[in-house]
N, C-alpha and C positions, 0 to 999 in steps of 0.2 A: 725376401725382397727388401732392399735398403729403403729408407724413408724418402730420399730424393727421387729414386726410380719410381716409387709408389705414387708420389705426387705428380710426376711427369705423366705416368700412365693414366691417372685419374683426370688430369687436365686434357689429355688427348681424347679420352672417353667423353668428357663433357662437351668438348668442341664438336665431336662427331654427332652427339645427341642433339646439340643446339642446331647444327646444320640440318639434320634430318627433320627436327621439329619445325624449323623455319620453312623448309620446303613443303612439309606436309600441311602446314598451316594454310597455304593457299588453297588447298583442296578441302581440308577439314580442320578448321581452327581448333575444335575440341580435341581431336586426335593428336594434333601437333603439340598442344599443351600437355596432354597426358604423357606423350613421349618424353618431353623435356622434364616434367616432374618426376617421371620414373627414373630418369638418369640421375637427377639430383638425389633422389632417395637411395639409389644404389650406392652412390659415393658416400652418403651419410652412413649407411650400414657398414661399409668397409672400414671407415675411420672409427666408428663406434666400436666395432669388434676389436680393432687393434688397441684402442684405449682400454677396453675391458681386459684384454689379455695382458696388457702392461700392468694394470692394477693388480691382477692376480699374481703376476710374477713378483711384484713389489711386496705384496702381503706374504707370499711364500718366503721371500728373503728375510722379512722381519721375524717370522717364526724360526727360521734356521739360525738367525743371529741370536735370538733368545736362548737357543739350545747350545750355543757355542760352536756351531758348524760354520765357521767363518768363511772358508773358501767357497762352500756351496752358497752361502748367503750372498757373497760378493758376485758370484756368477748370476744369481737371480736378479740382483739389482741392475747389473749390466744389461741383462736381457730386457728388463722392464724399461730401461732408459731408451732402448731402441724403439719401443712401441709408444712411449709416452712423450718422446720428442723433447721439448723445452721445459717440461714439467720438472722442477728441481728436486722433487721428493726422492726418486731413485738415487740421484747423485748424493743427496744429503745422507740417506741411509747407508750408502756405500762408504761414506766418510767414516762411519763408526766401525764398519768391517775392516777398513784399512787401519784404523787406530788400534784395534785389538789384535791385528796381525803385525803390529809394530812397523807398519809402513807409514811413518809419521808425517813425512812431507806430503804424500799423496792424501792422507787424511786431512791435513791442514788445508790444502787447496780445495778439496771437495767440500768440506764443511763450510769454509769461509765463502766460497763462491755461491754455493747453493743457498745458504742462509741469507745472503744479500740479494739474491735474485727475487725471492718471493716477497711481496709487499707485506708490511706489518712486522710484528716482533715475535710471533710464535716460534718460528724456526730458529731465530737468532737467540732466543732465550734458552734453547736447548743446546745450540752449537757453541755459544760463548764459553760455558764451563769446560766443554771438551777441548776447545782451542786453548784454554788456559792450562789444562793438563798437558797438552802437546808442547806448549811453550816451556813448561817445567821439565818435561822429559828431554827436550832439545837444549835445555840450559840457556834459554833466551829470556834473560831477565827483563830487558826493556820492553819486549813484546808482552811479557807476562804482566808487567805493571800497567800497561795500557789496557790489557784485557780485564784486569782486576777493576779498573775504573769503570769499564763498560758493564761488568757484572753488577757493580754497585748501582749504576744508572738503571739497569734492567731489574734490579732487586732480586737477583738470583745468586748473590754471593754466598749464601748458606747452602747451596745445592750439594748433593753427595759427591758429584764429580769434582766440584771445586775443592771439596775437602781432600780428595785424592791428590790434587795438585799441591796443596799445602803440605801434605805428607811427603811428597817427593822433595820439596825444598828443604824440609826438616831432615830428610834422609841424607841429602847432600852435605848438610852440616853435622851429620852424625848425632842429631838430637833425637834419640830414639823414643824418649818419653813423650815428646811433642808429636812424633809420628803416631803413637798410639792414641794420643788425645785427639788428633785430627781424624783418626779412623775409628772413633767410638761407634759402638753399635747403633746408637741413636742417630748418628749422622749418615751411616752407611746402610741402614736398614732398607731404604728404597732401591738400592742397587740390585741388579739381577744379572744372570748370565755371566759373560766374560768380565764385565766390570766388577761384579762381586768377587769373582775369582782373583782378580788382580789386587783388590783391596785386602782380601784374606791373605794373599801372599805377602804383601807389604807388612801387614800386621804381624804375621808369623816371623818375618825377617827381623822386625824391630824387637819383638819379644825375645828372639834368640840372641840378638846382640846385647840386650839388657841383662840376660841371664848368662851371657858369655858361653852359650851352648852352640856348638857347631857340629854338624852342618845344619842348614835349614832343612826341615823335613822334606823328603824327596817328593812326596805327593800330598797335596792339600785338596780336600774335597770341598767344593763350593755348594752351599745349600741354596741353589737357585731353582728356577722353574724345572730345569732338567739338570742332571749332574754334569758339572764341568770339571775336568781334571786339569790340574796345573802341576807340572813337575819342575824339577830344578832347572831344566833347560829354558823354561819360560821366564825364569827369574833373571836370565842372563842380561836382558837390556838394562836392568837396574845396576848391573856391575859398572855401567858407564857413568853412574852418578858421581863416583870418585874413584881414584885409583887405590890399589892395594887393599887395605883392611875392609873396605865396604863391600867388596865383591863377594857374594855368597859362594861358598864352595859346596859342590855336590858330594854325597857320601861315596 
């Protein structure tokens, strides 16, 4: 049942309960009050169960996301959003699923809108580095500069995801040593799941360029919570960073 239909049904139910309670009150005030309170309690139970179901779907999506099962994670976040209504968390988490699926514009919209909806800075502190990475992947320099200033304000400019965005800009300029410096193990150690896999892929690509060894290894294993496989086809988006020589070739 969709959320609008549910609320309409509950409204009609409460109206009927109110009318019955009002009529019964003339004969038995206590009984009328009990009928009305029982109706309110029933509505509360229905809404509470939907909220709990949404929270479970959101948590399941986070687990799937950490395992690199991105399509399943996205489906769980979308399911959670139906039950959690205006709560921005499912949409926020879906933004990361979109990002690692290379659906960059959808990721940007989801992360930006969700992080601005919730009061305070916690979500924005997580979203801003990811938005900076998206700007780098989309070659949006002006937006990246604006986000870099925001990261400095939020004091998260040294985050691991921000380091990945720096690596992308260096890769655009074929500055492979700087790519490796940006993706040092010290800076990328907090990464896990698909984010760690992408960082490993970028690092391997830069190392291959520096050694003038082609092709990039076909399979790179990510040491994350669960094994995430990245093959040469997943490196294809980086081929857009520049034409010709930068594009990794599969074996």
